[in-house]
N, C-alpha and C positions, 0 to 999 in steps of 0.2 A: 503493499498498499504506500502509496507517496501522498504527501500533504504539501501543498502550495503556501508557502507564507513570503508575504511582502514585508520589506522592511526598507529603512534609511540607513546610509551610512553619512557620516559628517566627511567634510571635504578632506580633511587630515586622514581618516580611515579609508575614504576612498584610493588616496594617494598612495598610501603604505599597501594595500591591494594590489594596487597595480604596479606597484615595485615587487612584492612578491612574486607576482604573474611572470612578471619578467626575468625574475632571477630564477624562477623554477622550469623556464624555457619553455612555456607551454602557449605558445602563439597559435598553436595549432585548434586550440579550442577557444569558445566564446567567453567573454570576462563572468557572465552570469553563472556559466558551466563551472568556470574556476573557483567562483566564488561558493558555490552549492560544495563543490569536492572539498574546499577547505575547510568549510564550515562543519560537513559530515567528519571529516577526519577529527576536528577539535571536540566535537560532539561524542565520539567513539572514545578517544582517549580519556577525557573528562568522566564519561559512565566507568571505564575501567578503573580508574583512580578511585572513584567514589565505592565501586563494588567491592576493591581490595579492602578499604577502609570498612566497610559492612554498611554504608550510610545508603545503599539502595535498597528499598523494601518496594519488591515487585506487588502490581496490582493496588497501589495505594492512590485514593481518592485525593487530587491535587487541591 
């Protein structure tokens, strides 16, 4: 299942994201696709970190 999320970046964060994309040599994908991949990677790392610490409780109401 995929969920579409719309959000805004400050000019400063947008600039940083452009520099990250360039540093990763990912010119073959769109800016939005790169941002999506980057966010997915960050979420996965954070989830694993919190899971190791026992902070993740599955099926809890938000």
